[in-house]
N, C-alpha and C positions, 0 to 999 in steps of 0.2 A: 504494499499500500504505499509506503514512504520510501523513496529512493533518490539517490543523487541523479538517476536517469530522468527523473521527472522534474525536479525543481533545483538542480545544481547544488544541493547541499553536501556537506562533508560526511555523508552517510551512505553506506551500502547495506543492503539487507542481509541477513545471515546467510542465506543461500549464495548471494554474490561474493561475500567475504570468503566463504568456504571455497568456491571455485577459483577466487584469485589466489588463495593460499595454495590450493592444490596445483595450480598452474606454475606458480613460482617455484614450488618444491620440485615439480617434475623437470622444470628447466635447469635446476642446479643439481639434479641427480639425487635428491632426497626422497625418502618415502613419506607420504601424507599419513599422519596418525589423527583420527577423529577425537581421541581423548586429549591430546596435546592442543589441538585446535580449540576445543571447548574450554580448556584450562586458561588459554591465553586470549581467548576472544573477548573484545570490548563491545558491549552492547549499549553504551551511553552515547547519545548524540547531543551535544551541547545546544544545537540549534532547536531540536525537536523537544528536549526534556527540560529546558530552562524556561520558566515563565518570562513572558515579556515584561520589561520594566515599565512601570506606570509613567505617563507622560507628566513632567513637571511644569509645563507651560499651559496657560489657560487657553491660548490660541493655537489651534491646529492648522497648519498649512494645508490647503486642499491639494489632493493628488492631481497631477497633471495627466490628462488622458491624451495618449498619443494616437494619432489617426492611423488606421490600418493602411498598410502598403497596397498598391493595386496588385492584382493577380499577375504572375509572370506570363510573358508572351514567348511562345517557342517559335523560332524562325527556322525554316529549312535552309540548309546551306548546300549550294550546288557544287 
């Protein structure tokens, strides 16, 4: 549900972290051990798990809405 693939956060899902570790270990010639992975896995995401700080200002600046870009146009090249 929450992944850096969706919103560019510093967080990978458990499955993604395990696949990354497996791949790195295979590239360096080591054997993946699930027990070692679970013992060393970090499951805390500071962006997701830290509550947002309350605003100290009475005035909140409105968000700028950016206009959407026009759809791309594909041209055939001869």
